[in-house]
Residue frames as a rotation matrix with the C-alpha (Angstrom) as fourth column:
MET 1
0.557 0.830 0.002 0.00
0.830 -0.557 -0.002 0.01
-0.001 0.003 -1.000 0.01
LYS 2
0.391 -0.493 -0.778 2.84
0.214 -0.773 0.597 2.38
-0.895 -0.400 -0.197 0.76
ARG 3
-0.657 -0.647 0.386 4.29
0.477 0.040 0.878 1.87
-0.584 0.761 0.282 -2.70
ASN 4
-0.085 0.741 0.666 0.93
0.954 -0.133 0.270 2.86
0.288 0.658 -0.696 -4.33
THR 5
0.755 0.384 -0.532 0.75
0.574 -0.779 0.252 5.93
-0.318 -0.496 -0.808 -2.10
LEU 6
-0.050 -0.876 -0.480 4.28
0.155 -0.482 0.863 6.98
-0.987 -0.031 0.160 -3.04
THR 7
-0.680 -0.124 0.722 3.54
0.711 0.127 0.691 6.43
-0.178 0.984 0.002 -6.75
VAL 8
0.353 0.894 0.276 0.36
0.915 -0.391 0.098 8.52
0.195 0.218 -0.956 -6.52
MET 9
0.663 -0.179 -0.727 2.26
0.314 -0.815 0.488 11.28
-0.679 -0.551 -0.484 -4.73
ALA 10
-0.469 -0.882 0.036 5.05
0.353 -0.150 0.924 11.22
-0.809 0.446 0.382 -7.29
VAL 11
-0.420 0.391 0.819 2.55
0.895 0.028 0.446 11.45
0.151 0.920 -0.362 -10.15
LEU 12
0.682 0.715 -0.153 0.73
0.731 -0.666 0.150 14.34
0.005 -0.214 -0.977 -8.45
LEU 13
0.298 -0.670 -0.679 4.00
0.191 -0.656 0.731 16.22
-0.935 -0.347 -0.067 -7.93
TRP 14
-0.693 -0.521 0.497 4.98
0.538 0.085 0.839 15.61
-0.479 0.849 0.222 -11.55
LEU 15
-0.022 0.776 0.631 1.57
0.971 -0.133 0.197 16.82
0.237 0.617 -0.751 -12.75
THR 16
0.740 0.231 -0.631 1.83
0.491 -0.827 0.273 19.97
-0.459 -0.512 -0.726 -10.58
ALA 17
-0.172 -0.901 -0.399 5.24
0.118 -0.421 0.899 20.79
-0.978 0.108 0.179 -12.00
PHE 18
-0.705 -0.041 0.708 4.15
0.685 0.220 0.694 20.00
-0.184 0.975 -0.127 -15.52
GLY 19
0.339 0.933 0.123 0.97
0.940 -0.341 -0.005 22.02
0.037 0.117 -0.992 -15.07
ASN 20
0.536 -0.219 -0.815 2.94
0.202 -0.904 0.376 25.07
-0.819 -0.367 -0.441 -13.94
ALA 21
-0.617 -0.786 -0.026 5.37
0.131 -0.135 0.982 24.72
-0.776 0.603 0.187 -16.90
PHE 22
-0.435 0.535 0.724 2.42
0.898 0.194 0.396 24.28
0.071 0.822 -0.565 -19.30
ALA 23
0.614 0.711 -0.341 0.75
0.734 -0.674 -0.083 27.38
-0.289 -0.199 -0.936 -17.87
GLN 24
0.079 -0.695 -0.715 3.94
-0.007 -0.717 0.697 29.36
-0.997 -0.050 -0.061 -18.42
THR 25
-0.811 -0.438 0.387 4.30
0.327 0.209 0.922 28.04
-0.485 0.874 -0.026 -21.94
SER 26
-0.178 0.812 0.556 0.68
0.969 0.046 0.243 28.51
0.172 0.582 -0.795 -22.95
GLY 27
0.600 0.335 -0.727 0.60
0.534 -0.844 0.052 31.94
-0.596 -0.420 -0.685 -21.22
LYS 28
-0.311 -0.802 -0.510 3.66
-0.020 -0.531 0.847 33.00
-0.950 0.274 0.148 -23.17
THR 29
-0.766 0.096 0.636 2.20
0.625 0.345 0.700 31.67
-0.152 0.934 -0.325 -26.41
ASP 30
0.329 0.934 0.140 -1.07
0.943 -0.333 0.007 33.59
0.053 0.130 -0.990 -25.91
TYR 31
0.365 -0.251 -0.897 0.87
0.278 -0.890 0.362 36.69
-0.889 -0.381 -0.255 -24.79
MET 32
-0.673 -0.730 -0.124 3.00
0.096 -0.252 0.963 36.67
-0.734 0.636 0.239 -27.97
ALA 33
-0.618 0.493 0.612 -0.10
0.777 0.268 0.569 36.04
0.116 0.828 -0.549 -30.16
ASP 34
0.251 0.958 0.135 -2.53
0.865 -0.285 0.413 38.40
0.434 0.013 -0.901 -28.46
CYS 35
0.791 0.112 -0.602 -0.67
0.517 -0.648 0.559 40.94
-0.327 -0.753 -0.570 -26.30
ALA 36
-0.092 -0.988 -0.122 2.84
0.713 -0.151 0.685 41.62
-0.695 -0.024 0.718 -27.65
ARG 37
-0.074 0.140 0.987 1.44
0.912 -0.390 0.124 43.63
0.402 0.910 -0.099 -30.61
CYS 38
0.621 0.422 0.661 0.51
0.149 -0.891 0.429 46.43
0.770 -0.168 -0.616 -28.16
HIS 39
0.970 -0.168 0.174 2.47
-0.206 -0.196 0.959 45.73
-0.127 -0.966 -0.225 -25.03
GLY 40
0.264 -0.920 -0.291 5.70
-0.918 -0.147 -0.368 44.63
0.296 0.365 -0.883 -26.74
VAL 41
0.314 -0.218 -0.924 7.54
-0.031 0.970 -0.240 41.32
0.949 0.104 0.298 -26.61
ASP 42
-0.674 -0.662 -0.329 9.15
0.360 0.095 -0.928 42.42
0.646 -0.744 0.174 -23.33
GLY 43
0.068 0.811 -0.581 5.89
0.969 0.086 0.233 43.78
0.239 -0.578 -0.780 -21.87
LYS 44
-0.555 -0.422 -0.717 7.23
0.660 -0.748 -0.071 47.37
-0.506 -0.513 0.694 -21.62
GLY 45
0.463 0.874 -0.144 4.73
0.584 -0.424 -0.693 48.84
-0.667 0.237 -0.707 -24.06
SER 46
0.007 -0.565 -0.825 7.43
-0.343 -0.777 0.529 50.28
-0.939 0.279 -0.199 -26.27
VAL 47
-0.045 0.106 0.993 6.05
0.817 0.576 -0.024 49.31
-0.574 0.811 -0.112 -29.71
ALA 48
-0.774 -0.412 -0.481 7.14
0.136 -0.849 0.510 51.98
-0.619 0.329 0.713 -32.12
ALA 49
-0.833 0.499 0.239 4.37
0.280 0.009 0.960 51.28
0.477 0.867 -0.147 -34.69
MET 50
0.010 0.897 -0.441 1.72
0.945 0.136 0.299 51.51
0.328 -0.420 -0.846 -31.97
ARG 51
-0.350 -0.202 -0.915 3.03
0.647 -0.759 -0.080 54.87
-0.678 -0.619 0.396 -30.68
GLU 52
-0.999 -0.048 0.022 1.98
0.047 -0.635 0.771 56.29
-0.023 0.771 0.637 -34.03
VAL 53
-0.367 0.929 -0.053 -1.66
0.695 0.312 0.648 55.35
0.618 0.201 -0.760 -33.36
LYS 54
-0.472 0.232 0.850 -3.66
-0.376 -0.926 0.044 58.37
0.797 -0.299 0.524 -32.09
GLY 55
0.400 0.663 0.633 -4.73
-0.822 -0.047 0.568 57.91
0.407 -0.747 0.526 -28.47
TYR 56
0.511 -0.230 -0.828 -2.52
0.194 0.970 -0.149 54.81
0.837 -0.085 0.540 -27.94
VAL 57
0.083 -0.514 0.854 -1.34
-0.954 -0.288 -0.080 54.40
0.287 -0.808 -0.514 -24.38
SER 58
0.349 -0.034 -0.937 0.18
0.007 0.999 -0.034 51.11
0.937 0.005 0.349 -23.27
VAL 59
0.845 -0.077 0.529 0.84
-0.532 -0.021 0.847 49.92
-0.054 -0.997 -0.058 -19.72
ASP 60
-0.210 -0.943 -0.260 4.34
-0.772 0.323 -0.548 48.76
0.601 0.086 -0.795 -18.87
LEU 61
0.740 0.604 -0.298 3.41
-0.358 0.728 0.585 45.27
0.570 -0.326 0.754 -17.78
SER 62
0.112 -0.780 -0.616 6.88
0.482 0.585 -0.652 44.62
0.869 -0.224 0.442 -16.39
GLN 63
-0.803 -0.435 0.407 6.36
-0.039 -0.643 -0.765 47.24
0.595 -0.630 0.499 -13.64
LEU 64
0.181 0.981 0.077 3.00
-0.193 -0.042 0.980 46.15
0.965 -0.192 0.181 -12.16
SER 65
0.422 -0.060 -0.905 4.45
0.801 0.492 0.341 44.72
0.424 -0.869 0.255 -8.99
LYS 66
-0.675 -0.727 -0.128 6.65
0.717 -0.603 -0.350 47.73
0.177 -0.328 0.928 -8.47
ALA 67
-0.647 0.495 0.580 3.66
-0.228 -0.851 0.473 50.06
0.728 0.174 0.664 -8.95
ASN 68
0.485 0.870 -0.094 1.75
-0.269 0.251 0.930 48.03
0.832 -0.426 0.356 -6.31
GLY 69
0.457 -0.365 0.811 4.27
-0.889 -0.220 0.402 48.12
0.032 -0.905 -0.425 -3.44
GLY 70
-0.585 -0.811 0.023 6.08
-0.809 0.585 0.062 45.00
-0.064 0.018 -0.998 -4.60
LEU 71
-0.407 0.535 0.740 2.95
-0.012 0.807 -0.590 42.81
-0.913 -0.249 -0.322 -4.79
PHE 72
-0.994 0.108 -0.030 1.74
-0.022 0.070 0.997 41.54
0.110 0.992 -0.067 -8.10
PRO 73
-0.484 0.875 0.015 -1.96
-0.681 -0.365 -0.635 42.48
-0.550 -0.318 0.772 -8.51
HIS 74
-0.928 0.045 0.370 -3.24
0.195 0.904 0.381 39.05
-0.317 0.426 -0.847 -9.69
GLN 75
-0.157 0.979 0.132 -6.94
0.764 0.205 -0.612 39.83
-0.626 0.005 -0.779 -9.59
GLU 76
0.335 0.222 -0.916 -6.64
-0.215 -0.928 -0.304 43.26
-0.917 0.299 -0.263 -11.21
VAL 77
-0.626 -0.599 -0.500 -4.53
-0.645 0.037 0.763 41.84
-0.438 0.800 -0.410 -14.02
TYR 78
-0.807 0.415 0.421 -6.95
0.479 0.876 0.054 38.93
-0.347 0.245 -0.905 -14.46
ASP 79
0.173 0.955 -0.240 -9.95
0.596 -0.296 -0.747 41.28
-0.784 -0.014 -0.620 -14.63
ALA 80
0.045 -0.209 -0.977 -8.16
-0.560 -0.815 0.148 43.66
-0.827 0.541 -0.154 -17.08
ILE 81
-0.904 -0.404 -0.138 -7.44
-0.345 0.501 0.794 40.74
-0.252 0.765 -0.593 -19.42
ASP 82
-0.583 0.758 0.293 -10.86
0.695 0.652 -0.304 39.16
-0.421 0.026 -0.906 -19.07
GLY 83
-0.993 0.066 0.096 -12.57
-0.013 -0.882 0.471 42.49
0.116 0.466 0.877 -19.57
ARG 84
-0.389 0.920 -0.043 -16.10
0.455 0.233 0.859 41.31
0.801 0.315 -0.509 -18.90
LYS 85
0.125 0.406 -0.905 -16.35
0.983 -0.172 0.059 43.23
-0.132 -0.897 -0.421 -15.60
ARG 86
-0.849 -0.528 0.014 -15.37
0.522 -0.834 0.179 46.57
-0.082 0.159 0.984 -17.19
PHE 87
0.336 0.864 -0.376 -17.73
0.606 -0.503 -0.615 49.52
-0.721 -0.021 -0.693 -17.09
PRO 88
0.184 -0.271 0.945 -17.40
0.957 -0.171 -0.235 51.17
0.226 0.947 0.228 -20.52
ALA 89
0.835 0.190 0.517 -17.70
0.135 -0.981 0.142 54.67
0.533 -0.048 -0.844 -18.96
HIS 90
0.834 -0.527 0.160 -14.74
-0.315 -0.217 0.924 53.94
-0.453 -0.821 -0.347 -16.67
PHE 91
0.268 -0.729 0.629 -12.47
0.583 0.643 0.496 52.39
-0.767 0.234 0.598 -19.28
VAL 92
0.611 -0.185 -0.770 -10.27
-0.600 -0.742 -0.299 54.35
-0.516 0.645 -0.564 -21.63
GLY 93
-0.474 -0.863 -0.174 -8.66
-0.744 0.286 0.604 52.54
-0.471 0.416 -0.778 -24.53
ASP 94
0.324 0.582 -0.746 -9.20
-0.910 0.406 -0.078 49.67
0.258 0.704 0.662 -26.86
MET 95
-0.712 -0.540 0.449 -8.00
-0.664 0.725 -0.181 46.79
-0.228 -0.427 -0.875 -24.71
PRO 96
-0.379 0.596 -0.708 -9.76
-0.459 0.543 0.703 43.72
0.804 0.591 0.068 -26.15
THR 97
0.200 0.509 0.837 -12.16
-0.968 0.237 0.087 41.77
-0.154 -0.828 0.540 -24.00
TRP 98
-0.601 -0.578 -0.552 -10.23
-0.698 0.716 0.011 38.51
0.389 0.391 -0.834 -24.08
GLY 99
-0.708 0.381 0.594 -12.77
-0.266 0.636 -0.724 36.71
-0.654 -0.671 -0.349 -21.87
LEU 100
0.447 0.886 -0.123 -15.25
-0.385 0.066 -0.921 37.00
-0.808 0.459 0.370 -24.72
LYS 101
0.285 -0.412 -0.865 -12.70
-0.951 -0.011 -0.308 36.50
0.118 0.911 -0.395 -27.50
TYR 102
-0.763 -0.642 0.076 -11.36
-0.647 0.754 -0.117 33.25
0.018 -0.138 -0.990 -25.92
GLN 103
-0.217 0.770 0.600 -14.96
-0.235 0.555 -0.798 31.90
-0.947 -0.314 0.061 -25.96
GLN 104
0.694 0.499 -0.519 -15.12
-0.554 -0.090 -0.827 32.20
-0.460 0.862 0.214 -29.74
PRO 105
0.664 -0.518 0.539 -13.41
0.667 0.736 -0.115 29.95
-0.337 0.436 0.834 -32.27
ASP 106
0.780 -0.488 -0.391 -10.08
-0.494 -0.865 0.093 31.67
-0.383 0.121 -0.916 -32.84
ARG 107
-0.293 -0.889 -0.351 -7.19
-0.936 0.191 0.297 30.74
-0.197 0.415 -0.888 -35.14
GLU 108
-0.377 0.110 -0.920 -7.27
-0.436 0.855 0.281 26.94
0.817 0.507 -0.275 -35.21
LEU 109
-0.998 -0.014 0.062 -8.77
-0.062 0.374 -0.925 26.56
-0.011 -0.927 -0.374 -31.73
PRO 110
-0.317 0.945 -0.076 -12.34
0.663 0.278 0.695 25.39
0.678 0.170 -0.715 -30.98
PRO 111
0.236 0.464 0.854 -14.66
-0.298 -0.802 0.518 27.57
0.925 -0.376 -0.051 -28.96
GLY 112
-0.762 -0.629 -0.152 -13.58
-0.024 0.262 -0.965 27.72
0.647 -0.732 -0.215 -25.32
THR 113
0.298 0.745 -0.596 -15.59
0.698 0.256 0.669 26.64
0.651 -0.616 -0.444 -22.34
GLU 114
0.813 0.009 0.582 -15.61
-0.333 -0.813 0.478 29.00
0.477 -0.583 -0.658 -19.34
GLN 115
0.823 -0.544 0.161 -13.06
0.129 0.455 0.881 26.68
-0.553 -0.705 0.445 -17.74
GLU 116
0.233 -0.738 0.634 -10.77
0.972 0.190 -0.136 26.95
-0.020 0.648 0.762 -20.76
VAL 117
0.494 -0.017 0.869 -11.18
0.231 -0.961 -0.150 30.75
0.838 0.275 -0.471 -20.79
THR 118
0.946 -0.135 0.294 -10.24
-0.321 -0.284 0.903 30.83
-0.039 -0.949 -0.312 -17.05
ARG 119
0.604 -0.754 0.259 -7.25
0.592 0.642 0.488 28.58
-0.534 -0.141 0.834 -17.74
ARG 120
0.205 -0.541 0.816 -5.96
0.891 -0.243 -0.385 30.74
0.406 0.805 0.432 -20.58
ILE 121
0.616 0.053 0.786 -6.40
-0.124 -0.979 0.162 34.03
0.778 -0.197 -0.596 -18.72
SER 122
0.944 -0.267 0.193 -4.79
-0.166 0.119 0.979 32.56
-0.284 -0.956 0.068 -15.61
ALA 123
0.411 -0.827 0.384 -1.83
0.859 0.493 0.141 31.38
-0.306 0.272 0.912 -17.73
LEU 124
0.308 -0.255 0.917 -1.49
0.508 -0.770 -0.385 34.91
0.804 0.584 -0.108 -19.16
VAL 125
0.859 0.069 0.507 -1.55
-0.344 -0.655 0.673 36.35
0.379 -0.752 -0.539 -15.66
SER 126
0.778 -0.610 0.151 1.20
0.285 0.558 0.780 33.86
-0.560 -0.563 0.608 -14.57
TYR 127
0.244 -0.725 0.644 3.29
0.955 0.064 -0.289 34.76
0.168 0.686 0.708 -17.56
ILE 128
0.455 -0.023 0.890 2.91
0.093 -0.993 -0.073 38.54
0.885 0.116 -0.450 -16.92
GLU 129
0.960 -0.141 0.242 3.91
-0.260 -0.127 0.957 37.92
-0.104 -0.982 -0.159 -13.33
SER 130
0.572 -0.785 0.239 7.04
0.683 0.617 0.391 36.13
-0.454 -0.061 0.889 -14.55
ILE 131
0.122 -0.568 0.814 8.21
0.803 -0.425 -0.417 39.24
0.583 0.705 0.404 -16.50
GLN 132
0.952 0.305 -0.004 8.09
0.245 -0.758 0.605 41.56
0.182 -0.577 -0.797 -13.49
GLN 133
-0.014 -0.983 0.182 11.17
0.500 -0.165 -0.850 43.69
0.866 0.079 0.494 -12.92
LYS 134
0.312 0.074 -0.947 12.28
0.946 -0.114 0.303 45.08
-0.086 -0.991 -0.106 -9.59
């Protein structure tokens, strides 16, 4: 019985590690496909072509922790990416509502369930947290 317990624990640890690595990879993939165009590959918002667009203002995503007293604002970043809780009168800019877009068939992906939307946005949040600079 102990051997089975150890095997199960080892598998769970492996899945946890693999799951975190997968979240980082899929978060980076979605970031590069959906976010880098405006926020830059490095997250600093320094995209020369976008600065030419009237009214364009980008957030330096690499400084979010620093701007929040050293704590990464997970929920605020999640909500900004998801976009479905925004009040149009309080929001300035053309940040896409990824929570809705990730529900639709996009590129070669099938329509996403709410669980898949949550997973993708959470992976993006994890990736953005990983690019924080002190």
